[in-house]
N, C-alpha and C positions, 0 to 999 in steps of 0.2 A: 753613193746614194742609198737611202734606206728603202726597204720594201714598203710600198704603200698598200695598206689594207682598207680600202674605202668601203667595203661591203661586208655584209654579215656572213659571207660564205666562209671566211677564215674561222669565224667563231661558231657558226651554226651548222657546219657540215654534218657532224654526227647527229645533231639534234634534228636536222631536216630529213636525214635518211630515215628516221623513225616515223616521219610524217608522209613519206611517199613522194618526196621531191627529188628529182634526178637532174643532175647537171654535170657537165664534163669539167668545167673550170669556174673559178669565181667570177670571171668576166667572160661571158661567152662570145662577146664580139671581138675579143683579142686586144682590147685596149689596156689590159693590165700591164703595169710597168714591171719588168723582171727585176728580181733582187740581185744586187751586186754581190759578186763572189767575196768581196772584202767587207761585206756588211756585218757589223758586230753589234748593231743596236737592237736586234730582235731579242726580246727577253726569253728566258727559259719557259715562262708560262705560255708565251705565244708559240714557241716551238712545240710544246706539249699539245697545244690545241691543234696545231697543224698536223702533228702526227696522228691525233685522234681522227682528224678529217680524212687523212689518207687511208686509215684503217677501215673506214666505213664505206667500202666499195660494194657495189652490187645494186640490182634493181629492186626497189620496194614499191610496188604498184598499189593502186587503190583497191585491188581485189586480193591483196595478200592474205588478209584475215577476214573471217566471216562473222566473228563474234566480238565486235567492238575492239578489234586490235589484239585479241588474245588467241593464240594458236601457233602452229608451226610453219605458217607461210604457204601451205599447199591448199588448193581448192579441191574439195571433195564433193562430188555429186551423189546424192543418195535418193533412191526411189521410195516412194511411200505407197500405201494402199490406194487402190482406185476409188474406194468409197469407205467411209467409216462403218465399222461393224454395227455400232448403235448410233441412233440419231443424235443423242446429246452427249456423246463421249467426249467431244472437244471441250465441253464445259468444265470438265474435271481434269484436263490435261495440265500438268505442272508448268509454271511459267518458264520460259527460256532465260538464258543468262542475259540476253540483250534486254528482255522485258524487265528483269530484275534491276539491271543497271539504270534503265529509264525511270523505274519507280523510285530508286534511291536518289537519283538526280533530281526528280521532281520534288521529293520530300525535302531535300537539302536546300532547294531554292524557293521554297514556299508555295509549291503547287505547280501543276503542269502549265497553267496559263502564264505564270511568272517566268517559268523556264523558257517557254517559247518567246516571250518578249525579250528576255536576256539574249537568247540566241539571235533574234532579229536585229537588235541594236548592235551586237558585236559584228554580225555579218555586214551591216552597213557602215561600221566604223573601221574595222581592221582591213587593211589592204593586203594584197598578195605579198607573201614573204619574198618573192623573187622581184627584185627591183626592175624598173623599166630600163630598156637599153639606152634610151636617151639620157636618163638620169645617171647611169653608169658613165657614159661618155663625158657628161658635164663634170662629175666629181673627179674623173681621171684628168680632165683638162685643168681643173683647179690645182690638183695635186702636182701635175707636171709644171705648172706655172710657178708654184711656190719653190719647188726644187731647182728650177732653172734660174732663180734670182742670183745675181752675183754677190759675192762677199763685199761688204762695205767696211772701209777702214774705221778705226775708232776716232771719234771726234768729241769735242766738248759738248755738253748738253745744249749750249746756246746754238752751236752750229747744227746739231742734230735737229733742233726744233725748226730751224730755217729750211733744212733739207726735206722735211716731211710735213711741215705746217701742222705739227701735232700740238696738243694741249696736255700738259702734265697733270695727272690727277692729284687730288689731295689739297690740303690747306696751302695758302700762299706762303706760309712760313717755311714749308719744306720744298718749295719749288727750286729746282737746280738753276733756274734762270737768275735767281738771286745772287749766285756765286759768280755769274758772268764767265769770262774766259779763264778765270783762275780756278775753276773747279778741279778737284783732285781726282776725279774719276771720269770715265769716258763712256760713250755709247757707240757700239758697233753692231754689225749684223752679219751672221753667218748661217749657212744652211742648217735647217732644223735636223735634229738627230732622229726624229721620227714624225710621221704624219699618219693618223689613223682616224677612222670613224668611231666616235665615242657615243655615249648615251645608250638608250634602249633601242634605237633604230638599228644598230649594228647587230642586235640579237633578235629582236622581236619584229622587225619590219616596220613599215609605215602605218599611219592611221590618219583618218580624216578628222580635221578639227573645224571644218566649216565647208560651205558650199564651194566645190572645186578647189579646195585647199587642203593640203596634207600637213601633218605635223612637222616640226622643225627637224633638221638633220644637224648633228653636232660633229664638226671636224676639229680634231685636236692637233695642234702644232706644238711639238715638244721642243722647247728652246735648248740650245746646247748647254751642257753643264759648265763648260769653260767660261761662259759669260758671267757667272756669278761667283761671289765670294760669301763667306759666312756673315760678313757685316752688311751685306745688301738688304738683309731683312729689316734694318733699322731705318726709321725716318723716311719711309716711302721710297727708298732707292730701288727696291725690287719692283715696285709698281711703275716707277718711271722707266726702268729698263724694259719691262713687259709692254708698256704702252708704246715705246719706241719700236720694239720688234714688230708689233702688229701694225704700226703706222707705216712702216716700210712696205709691208705686204698690201695694205689698203691702197697706198698711193699707186702702186704698180697695177693693182686690179682695176682701179678706176681708169687708168690710162689704157690698159689693154681692152677693157670693155667698150671703149669708144672706137675700136678698130673693126671695120666690117669684115675683114678677113680672119678675125680671131674666133675660135670656138666659144669664147666667153663674151661675144658681142651682145650688147644690150642687157648685160647682167647688171642689175642695180645694186650698188653697194652703199651701206650706211653704217654709222656707229650706233651700237646699242650697249646695254650693260647686262652682265650676268646677274639675274635675280635682283635687279635694281641696285646692285653694288657699284657705285661710281668709281671705286678703286680698280675694278676689273672690266674695262671696256672690251667689247668683242666686235668682230666684223660680221655683219649680217648681209648675206647676198641673197637677193630675191630673183627667182627664175620662174618662168611660167610657160604658157603655150608657145611663145615665140622661140623657145628652146626645145620644142618638141615634147614637152611634158604634158601629161594628162591633168596633173594637179599643180597648182601654184605651190611653191615650197620656199621656205627660208633656210638657207645653209649658214649656220653660225660657226665662225672660225674662232676657236678658243686658243689661248696660249697656256701651255702647261710647262711644268718643270719636273725633272726626275726626282723621285723620293730620295731623301738623304742629303740634299744640298744644304738645307738648314736643319740642324739637330732638332728633333721633335721636342726635346725638353726646353728648347729656347722659344718654342711657339705655344707654350701653355697659356691658357686664358688668364692666368694670374700675372703674366709677364707684362712689362711695359716696353714697347718697341718704338717709341718715339722719344726724341731728345730735343730739348729746346733750352733757351737761355735761362728759363725759370725752373728747370728740372731740379728735383730734390729727392731725398731718400723716400719721402712719402708720396711720390708720384703715383697717380691711379693706374690701374692695369688697362690694357687695350685688348680685350678679348675679341671684339669684332675684327680688328685689324689682323690679329693672329689667325683667326678663322679664315679670312680671305686668302691668306697665303696657303693655308692647309688645303683649301678647296682646289687650288691649282695643282696639287700633288695627287689628287684622288681620281682623276679621269680614268686612268688605266685600272685602278683597283675597282672602281665602280663597274666598268665594263666586264671585268672578270667575274665580279659578284653577280651581275645579271645573267651572264652566261652559265654560271654554276647553277643558279636557280632554274634556268630553262632546261638544264640537263636533268635535274632532280625531280622536278614537278611534272605532272601529267601534261599531255599534249596541249600546247598553246595556253597553259594556265597563266604563265607570266604575262603573255601578250594581252590576254583578256583582263587580268587583274589591273594592269597599268591603264588599259583603255577605259575600264569602268571607273577607275579612280579619277582619271582626267575628266571624264564626263560629269561625275558627281561633284567634283570641285568646281568645274566651270559653271555649272548650274547655280552654284552658290557664290560665285564671284571670288573664289579663292585662287589667287594667282600663283605662279610658280615660286615666287619669293616667299609665299606663305604656306607652302606645302602642297600646292595643287599640281605640281609637275611630276614627271616620271622619276626624277632623282630621289625625292623623298619617298615616293611610293615604293620604289625598289628597296630602299633601306627598311621600310616598314614591313614589306613582305619577307625580307630576310630575317627580321626579328621574329615574325610569326612562325616561320618554318624552323629556325634554329634555336629560338629562345635567346636569353641574354641575362643581364643583371639589372635589377631595379634598385635604386637607392632610396634613402630615407627610411630605412627600417628602424622602428622604434623611435621615430622622430629625429634620428641622427642622419644627416645628409650623406656622410661618408660610409655609412654602414649599408651594405648591399646584400641582396639575396638572389640566388640563382633561379631563373624562371625557365622551365622546360618548354621548348617549342612544340608545335602541333605536328611536326613531321612533314614528310615529302609526299603524302598521299592526298593533299588538299585539292579540291576543286576550286575554281576561281571565286565562286560565290561564297563558299565557306571562308575562303581566305580574306575576302574584302569585309565580310562581317566580323571576322576576327580582328581585322585592322581597326574597324570602328570601336569594337569592344576595348582594344588596347588604348585608344585615344580617350575613350569616354571614362574609363575606370582607373587610369594611371594618375597618381599624384605627382605631377611634374614639379610642383612647388617644392616638394621634399626630395627631389631627385638631384644628384650631383651633375647631371647632364646640363650643359649650357644651352638654353633655348631662348628664343625671343618671345615677345608677347603674342606672336601669331598662333601659339599653341592654344590660346584661350578660344579663338574663333574656330579652329579645327575641332577642339574638344566639344564645344557647344554643338556644332553641326553633327558630329558623330553621335552625341547623346540623343539629339532630337531625331535623327534617322533611326536609331535603334528603338526608341520609344514608339515611333510611328509604325514600325514593323511588328510590334507586339501583337496586334490584332490580326490573326491569320485570315479572317473572313473578308478583309478589305484589301482590294488590289491597290497597292501603293506604288506600283512601278512608275507611273507617270510622275508622281510627287518626288520620287527618288532620282530619276534619271532623265526625265523629259522636260519638266516645267522649269522655267527660269525663276530662281529665287535670289536675284541680284539685289543686294541689301541697300535699297535707297528709299523705296516708297512705303514698304510695310514691314520689313524685317526688323528694323530697329524701333525700339520704343521711344527713343529720343534721337532726333536727327537734326543737324544744323550745319551751316557753312560759316567758316571764319576766314577772313581775308588777312593773311599775315605778310602780304607783300611789303608793307612798310615796317614790319617788326624788326627789332634788332636781335641778331643772333648772339649766342654766348661768345665771350672773349676767351674762354678757356680753350687752349690749343689741344688739350687732350680730348675734350668733347668733340671738337671739330675734326680731329683725326679719326675718331671712331665713326663719325657720320659726316663725311665730307660734303654731302649734299645739304645745302642750306635749308631746303624745304623738309628734307628728311630729319634734320636735327631739330627744327622747330616742331615737327609732328611728334617726335619722340618726347620732347620736353612737355608739350601740351598733354600728351597721353599720360605721361607719368604723373603730372600734377592733377589731372582729372581723376585718375584711379585713386590717388591718395584722398582727394576730397570727397568723392562719391562713396568710397568704402564699400560696404556690403550692399549698398543700393544697386550697384552695377555688377552684372555677371561678365559682360564683355564691353570693353571700350576700344573702338576701332577707328583709326584715323587714316584717311585715304586722300592723297593729293588729287585734285580735280584737274580736268584738262586745261582749264584756264590757269595761268601762272599765278602762284601765290595764294591759292584758295585751298583750304583743307576741309574735307567733309568729315564730320564727327558723327559716328553712330554708336549708340549706347543701348545695350540690351539690359533691361532693369530686372531686379528681383522684386516682384510685386509685394512680397511680405514686408519690405523695408522702404518702399518708395515714399510713402506719405508720412514718414517719421518726422516729427516737428522739432525734436531736440537731438542734437549730436553731442554726446558726452565725450570729452577728451581726457587727458591725464589728470591725476589728482594734483593738489597743490604741492605735495612733497616730492613729486617727480620733476625736478628742475629741468633736466636736459630735454625730456619728452615735452614738457610744457613750452620750452623755447621753440622746438620744432613745430609744435601745434600752432603757436602764434605766428611763426614765420609763414605757415601755410595759409592761415585764415586772416591774418592782419587784424584790423580793428573790429572785425566781426566776432572775434573770440573775446569772451569775457569770463571772469572767474565768478562762479555762482555757488551758493550754498543750497543744498537740497534738503528735503524733509527728513532724510535719514541722518542729517548732520554732516555729510561729506561735502567737501569743497573741491570742485573740479572745474577745469576749463570746459566751456560749453558753447554751442552755437544754437541759437533759437530762431526759428523761422516763423514770423508773424503771418497770420492768415486773415484776409479781409472777409472771405466767405469760404464755405467748405470746399468748393470746387478748386480753390487755389492750392490745396494740398497736392494736387497732381502736377503743379508747376514747380515744386521744390527742386527736383533734379535740374531743371533748366536754370533756376535761380542760382544753384550751386555752380553750374558751369559758367554762367555769365560773371559771377563774382570772382571766381578763380582766374578766369581769363583776364579780367580787368586788373586784378590784384598783381598778377605775375607777368603779364605780357603787354600791359598798357591799355589805357582807355580809348586809344585811337583805333583799335582793331574793330573792323566792321563785322558784326555778327548778324547772320540771317537765320532766324529760327524757322523750322519747318513744323515739326510735331508739337512744339510748344508755342506756336503762333497764337497770339491772343484772339485771332479771328475765329479759331475753333470754339472758343468759349463764349464769345460775343454773339455768335449766331444762335446760341441757346438762351439768350437773355433779351428781354424787352428793354427799350430805351429807359434810362434812369428817370427821365421826366415823367414818363407814363407810369412807371412803377410807383414813384413817389406821390403821384396824384391820387391814388386809391389805396395803396398798401400801407400797412403799419410801418412806421419809421424803423430803419435798420433791420427789417425782417429778412433781407437778403443774406445776412450773416448766419442765419439759422438753417438754411437749406430746407430739407424735408421735415425737420424736427417739429415745426408747428402742426403740420398735417398729421404726422404719426402720433404726436401727443394728443391732438384733438380726437383722433380715432380711439385711442385708449381711454380717453375721458368719456366719450360716447358709449363705449363698450361697458364701462362701469355703470353708467346711468341706466342702460338697458337692463343689465343684469340685476340692478337694485329694485326694479319695478315688478318683480315676479309676484309679489303679494297683491298687486293692484290689477293684474291681468288674469283673465280666466284660464290661461295656459302658461306654463313656464317656458322661458326661453332656453333652448339647449345650447345654441352656439351662434356667434356672429362672425361671419367670414368675409374678409375683404376680397373684392374682385377687380378693383380699379388699378390702372397703371399709376395713378397718383399715390397709391399705397405700396407700390413695389419699386419705387425709385426710377421708373422708366418713362415718365411723361416728358415730352419735349421741353416744356417750361416748368420750372419749379413753382408749385402753387403757394405763392406768398399770401399770408392772411390779409384780408382787406380791413380798412378802417371804415366802419359803417357810417360814421359821421360825415365822411368826405365822399363816400362812394356815390350817393344819389345826386350830388351836386357836380359830379365830374362829367366831361363830355361823353357822348355815347360811344365813341370809338375807343375808349379805354375802360369801358364798364363790362368786362367779361369776368364772370366768376365761375370757375369750374367746380364740379361736384364729384365726389368720390363714391362709386357704387359699392354697396355692401349688401350681403345676403344674411337674413336672419331666419333661423329655423326654430319652430316651436316643438314641444313634445308631441308624440303621437297620442291620440285620444279618440274615443268613440264620439266625442263632441263634433269632430270634423264631419261634415256631410259627405255623402257618396255621389254627389252630383257636381260636375265641373263648374256649372254656372253658380251654384251655391257656394262653392269653395272660394270663388273670386269675391263674392259678397262678404264672406267671413274675413277674408284678408283685408278688405276695405274697412270693415268695422274695427279690426285689431289695429290697423295703422292709425285710424282716427283716434282711438283710445290712447295709443302711444304718443301721438302728437299733443294731446291735452296734458298728459302727464309730464312730458318734457318741458312744455311751456310753463307748467306750474312749478316744477322742481328747479329749473335753471333759469334765472332771470336774464332776460335779453335774448333768449333763444327764440328763433322763428321757425315754425314748422307748419307745413300744409300738405295735404294729400292731393296728388294729381293723377289724372287718368290719361291713358293712351287712347286717343279717340279713334285711331286706325285699327285697334285690336278688337277682336270679336269677344263675345260674352264668355266663352269658355277659355279664353287665353289670359295669361297673367297680364293685367293691364293697370293695376293700382300700385302706387309707390308713394313713399313719404320723403319729402324734401325737408332737410333740417339745416338751418344756418345757426351755428353756435356763436356765442358772444366773442369767441376768439377770432371770428372772421373767416371761418372755414366751413364749407358746405358738404353735405352728404346726401346720398339718395339710398333709402332703405327699401328693400324688397323682401317678401316673405316666401320662403321655400317650404313646400309641403310634399313629402315623398309620395303620398298616395296619389297625387295629381298625375304623376308619370304612369302609374298603373292604369288609371282610368283612361288616359289618352291612348295608351297602347291597346287596351281592350276595345275602345271605340274604333280603332283603326283596323283591328284584325278580326274581331268577332262579327258574326252575321247579325242582321237587325233582329231585335227582340220582338217576339210575337205575342207575348202575354199582355193582357190589358192593363195589368198593374205596373208593368215595366215603364221606366222613364224613357222618353224618346232619345234615341242616339243622335248626337250631332252629325251633321253631314261631313263627308270626307274632306271636302275642300276647306272646311274650318279646322278639322283635326290636324291635318298635315302641318300647316304653319304654326299651330299652337304647340304641337309636339316639338317641332324644330326650335322654336323660340324658347321653350322650357328647357330643352336639353342644352342649348347653348348658354342660357342665362344661369341655370342652377347646377349644371354638371360640368360642362367644359370650362367655363370661365373660372370657377373655384379651383379646379384641377390645375389649370394653366397658371393661376396665380401662385399656388403652393409650390409649383416646380420652378418658377422664374424668380420669385422673391429671394431665395437663398443665394442666387448668383451674385447679387449686389454685395453680399458680405464675403463671399468666397473670392470674387475677383473685383477689387475696388474700382477698376476702370470700366467694368461692364456697363454700369448704369449710364455713364456719360457717352460711351460708345454707342449704346442703343439709342439714346436721345439724338445723337448726330445722324444715325442712319434713318430714324423716323423723320427727322427734319429734311433729309435729302429726298426721301420718297415723296413727302408732301410738297416740298419746294418745286419738284418736277411734276406737280399736279396729278399725283397718283393716289390721292387720299381716298377717293371713292372706290377704288378697286382693291386696295391692300390694307387690311386692318392692322392695328398695332400689334396684335398677337403674333402674326406670322413674321413681322419684323423682329420681334423679340426672339423668336425661334431661330431666325437667320443669324442673329448676333450670338445666340447661345451656341450655335454650331461652330462659329469662329473660335469661341473660348473653350468649348468642351472637346472639339476635334480640330486642333490648330494645324494638323498636318506636319509639315517639316519645321515649323516654328514651335516655340513655347507659347503658352497663352499670352496674349498681349498684356502689357503692364501699363499702357497708356491708352487713353480713349482715341486719339487720332490714329494710332497704329491699328487699333481694333476696327475703326471705321474703314481705313484703307484696305484692310484684309477682307472686310465684308464686301467692299466694292469689287475687289479682285475676284472673290467668290462668285458674285453675280455676273461678272464679265466672262468667267470661264465655265460656269455651270451649264452643262448640256441638259437642260430640264426636259427635253423631249425624250431622252434616252435613259436618264438616271434620276432617281428620287434623291432628296436630301434627307439623310438619316441623322437625327439629333437625339443623343442619349440624355435628354434633359431630366427624365424621371429616375434614371439609374443612379445618378450622383456617384457615390463611391461604393455602391453595393457590389458591382461587378467590375471594379477598376482593375486595370492591368498592373503589372509589377511596378511600373513607374508612377502609378496613381492616376493615370489618364483614364477617363471614362470609356467603357467598352459597351457598345450596344449588345443586348443579349442575343446569343447566336440563333436560337429558335425563332425569336421575333423578327430578326433580320431576314431569315429565309422566308417567313410568311409575308413580310412586307414586299420583298422582291417578287414573290409570286403574285401578290395583289397588283403590283405595278405593271407586271407583264400582261395580266388579264385586262387591266384598265386600258393600256395602250392598244392591245389587240381589239378590244371592243369599240374603242373610239379612236380610230386611226387619224382622224382629222383634228383631234384635240379640240373639240368644240367647247369643252369645259374641263376644269381641273388641270390647267396647264402646269402648275407647280404641284408637286407631290412632296409634302414636308412630313416625314414620318417621325413619330415619337413612340415610346413604349405603349402609350394609351391610345394611339391612333395609328394603327398599322396600315390603314388605307391611305393615310396622309392627306386627306381632303377636308379635314375638320375646319380649317381656316382658309382654304383656297379652292373650295368647290366651285365657286362661280368665277374664278379667274380665267379669262380667255387667253388664247395664245397670242392675240393681238397685243394685249397689255404686257404679257410675259416677254414678248419680243421687244417691246418698247423699253422695258427695264434693262434688258441685255444691251441694247444699243446705247442707252444713257450711261450705263455702268462702264462700258468700254470707252465712251467719250470722256467720262470723268477720270478714268484711269489714265488715259493718254494725256489729259490736261494736267493731272497730278505729276506724272513722270516728267513732262516738259518743264513744269514750274520748279520741280525739285532739282532737275539737272541745271537749270539756269539760276537757281537760288532765289527766285522771285515768286513767292507764293501769295496769291490773293484768294483767301479762303472763300470769301463771299461769292466769287465768280463760279465756284463749284456748285452753288446752290441757286443760281439764276438759270431758269429754263428758257429755251428759245420758243418763240411763238410762230415761227415761220411755217410749221407743218400743220397748222390747224386750218380748217375750212372757214370758220368764223369764230370771233371772240365776243363774249358778252362782258362788257365793262360794267362794274358795279360802282356805286357811290361809296367812297371810303369813309366818309364822315359819319355814317350811320351803322357801320359794321363794328360790333363790339370787339372783334378779335383783330382789328386792323393793326394794332400796335405789335402784333406778333409777326408781321410780314418780314421778309428777308431784308427789304430796304424800304421802310415806311417813311412817309413824308411827315416829319414831326410838327410841321406847321399846323396840321389838321387838329391837333389838340393843344399845342403850346399857346396859340393865339387865344383860345377860349379859356385856358387856365389863368390867363392874366386877369380875367374878370369873373372869377369864380363866384362872386357874390351875386352876379346877374344870372347864373344858371338856375333854371327852374326844374328840379327833378320831378319826375312823375310819381314818385313815392313807391314804385314797384321794384322789387328785387327779383330779377329774372335769372334764375340759376342755369348755367350751361346753355345760354341762349346764343345760337349761331344762325342767323337768318340766311347768310350766304350759303353755307353748306346745305341747309334745308332746301333752299331754292335749287341748288345744283342737283341734289338727289331727286327732287320733284321732276326736273327736266329728264333725267335718266329714266325715271320710273314711267313717265308719261309716254315717251317716244321709244322705249325699248331698244331693240337692236337697230333701229333706223338711224340712231344718233349715238355716238360714243362721246361721253362727257368726261372732261378732266378738270380737276379743281384742287387748289391748295387750301386745306382746311385751316392752316395756321396763318391767317391774315391775308389770304389771297383776295384780290380784287378783280380777277379776270377768270372767266369760265371758258375753257377751250373746248370746241366741239368739232367733231369729224363726221362727215356723212358716210353712211354705208353705201358704197357704189352699187351694191346689189339692189338697193331700193329704188335706184333710178330707172330700172328696167320697167318696161310697160307691163301692165297686168289688168285683169278684169276688175271692174268695180264691184265691191262687195261690202257688206256691213262690217263694222269693227276692224277695219283695215289697219288702224293704229296710228295713222298720220294723215295730215292734210294732203289731198291729191288735186290734180288738174287733168283735164282731158288731153289726150295726145293730139297733135296737130294732124297726124296722118290717119288716125283711126279714132273716131269719137267714142267708140265703145270701150276703149282702153284708157287707163289713167296711169299717171306716174307721180312720184313725190313732188310736192309743191314746196320747194325750199323757202321761197319768199314768205309764204303763208305761215310756215312753221316758225320762222324767225319773228314774224309779227305776233304769233301766239305767245312766244317766249317774252317778248317785250310787254305785252299786256299782262301776262301772268306776274311779271316782276315789276309792275308799276310802282314807282317810288324807290325801288332798289336798283333797277337797271339804269345806267347812265347812257349807254349807247351800244350798238352792235356793229362790230367791224368785220366786214367780209374780206377774207384774204384772197390773194391771187389764185386763180384756178390751177395754174400749172404747179405751183409749189405744194398746195394742199393735195392735189391729185397724186403727186409724187410720193407724199407721205402715205397716202391711203394705199397705194399699190405696193410701195416698197417696204414700208416699216409697219404700218398700223394694221390694215385689214388683211393683208396677205391673201388676197383672193377669197374673201369670205364666201 
């Protein structure tokens, strides 16, 4: 019998002695099986390790050293002076060695806070290196059971299958059952030559991988050398013998686990596979609390063979190890098959490799490195088969420490160069960063090492992690190690499900021998085809089998620079072979084209019905290739390219065609941008006719920065007035015009407004005279005071596009500031100063209109060109906010900054390359953002000025510190967060309240709840493969106290609703000749939104109003519970009251009267008022909305 070494004591004895761990024997409870005197299976390496253990005798306690483990092992007590000679002498005392070590450690890990978080996560992950006594007993019992099994005589494969009910792995062509009783080889079973604990557990100890669950333990059973011959490597015979050997053990384990008197009672056994390789099944035994264990654990029993049974040269990746009746000299190689056999020879080598690293590196560095690697991989959904396990991590650590050879030097795969390792003095954090650097910067395509496509996903994640850690001022620990980034909802730019359950697999026996799993083979073929078709559009193409049988999840990370390419150019006409391959890939989609330079090449051209369709080109490529190569009967369920994402941003075709110029949808924003350029030229050309010259014309509208929810299609003026009211909405784009400075400008605020009015009236007459068909009129803001900017010019150009022009005068700001800050003038000749209550809103309106909006526009508009998907993603997010009736509380500017944060600071991802991915990440940001404790910092003005090495924007360091200080003061001053719930910081707004000053914590909390609900609905729909985009934009009404229903037929924006009733306008369009237009063109008229704002303004904090500006027909209202309390009657109380029944001198809110006032105020607009159930609305008020206002 061989010596069983189930625990890490044989390997770690000398390593543990340096850690202060003392024990008398590997198994302190006496359950270790003694070695046989005739045992000759113990390798020389193992004897050497045992000798090193015996040499490390003696007590090493926790107090052996006093300076971080540096010293001679003796404790020395020294006495110091009773008091310092000088008061501040300690300030100049040199740092101790321990303090210097701490400083170096903090610097290496990115700061003291990061170091403490690393230590905390490792403390909660790493288990004690001394295994639990009950776990020792369990492993010893399994070991004893395996060695107690009797030898089985050799029988034919047919009889062996009956004996164990086993299934032979591999294609049916190689099944030994085909030979029947006439097979020339047999299957037997004899005692293993060795059983030991492999993997990292034998050296590093256990680790937690979940709640009450520890990492797997690998038990390796070494099959006897006599079982195999050199020819067994061919045609799956080795794997058949391996499967039979484990099947015998499995059958007996199942039998003994059912016996109550057995130490293995209630041990659950099942078959699994090593890293998803169906050629190599393993036995997984699950034990838990019923076995006296603190943590649930899976014990994996692997079958191994001694090295040298098969000559290494015969297992090269270039060899062909399968034979069939169609074999020929040009048979393809079977590298995956060969690698599977080689893996079974490496268990001992891997164990010794990990042990050597643990001896060379500092205390528990290997343990910490492997634990952090597993956590980092698990957060990103990288499984063991893709490099997320300890096996790959240990190999990577060895390369970092020892160095190695890299191939592909000078573009030649076989030419290598030596790379020097970083040595044995590495801390775990430095080592894991070096591992990411290796993956991120190594050209695996040019390397001779044989690797699968999993390297692309690993490399991508390593690159993004390093990029994320470039900014030292941001704590990225949670992004790296704590938050889940499982790639289904937001990580991929393109995500879809395909059902391949009915697809036919390849008949090529060599392909099926390489990938015996049908689903794995289909996934490999689909991935290979998609990579070829997408080309440089895709950085990563990842296929993952879903839990449901026969469904593959396809995730693609796109390169934004190439996503919207309309023409794919193939080989030229004189490249015959390449042309054949190209046509085989694309089928009839490929065509030979002549280009302007005279070249003739194969090409693929993607036609676009409208500009937004360019974002759908990747999904069209995927759908075409799947249909071309795998059949048209494959059911495809699109997620990120679902047409619902784009339909939610479009009005119905019948409504658009009723008032817009025909086929204007194909032009996107070009008519609006072109009309603005035309208007700009007109304004600049009239300098000779105006008393002052125009300096500049600046756009400030979302319509001119590609971020409006709906694209502003130009209207057909001839049909507009005859259309039904519910389709007659004409948006206008705000622009600001500045004249030259001149002494002609008056020094009085009231007079400045009159001068503006006169200038606008003059411009209107000139425009009408110069451009035929132009309509222009000056309008006044009746709610504004005389000193406030209240005049503007509306212009409707013949192209069917409208603008609103305002005049900016810089002196106006100075006069408003002086009126606000200076004392009243006492001279008789002085002009009277306006009152403070007029100056404050005038200054606020001026600053927002002429300072903040132009700044914001200039910072946001370049993002559309830099990130092609930013515009549509922002439009989706605005649509989401509005659809959930938050239009009155959150302006479009803050939504644009939220989406800019997703693109400029994408965290562990690259910037989104598709709009739905950007939208999903924004929803995730809203769901996870702790706005009470953290501001949102957006480097929108920085652009590339202070970019990091990778080109990612970096918020200026000094400004970040100032903003953090301002945020701390704000929260300390307003602990109840009565205003400014969201703090969105930019370089020009370090206080972060420019666009969110009036946002209450009630609304902010509502946004968080809605975002979490949307995220949960998204994840559920994606996992099921059944996404209904429209459902994400339909808000529930159950939580409102009462609803004000409006008449849809008279609302100009009704066609923009999420789900409008098209009968409202289609019936009227049938009799267009009977429509009597009133002859008025009302630009940007929205009576529903104006009505909702009036309600909020009139009733203040007594009533919280919610409304969807984009076609909403319901106004949701929630009462403030605080206003129901009794109070004394006084003037200007702000709402209708009624006497209390108990005390006539006290009054309370009269809800019925308020609803009656709303009905009268909205006469002709209000259809009805619906009062919701008291319990439901009260629950919302207490739990979600008012939060005990």
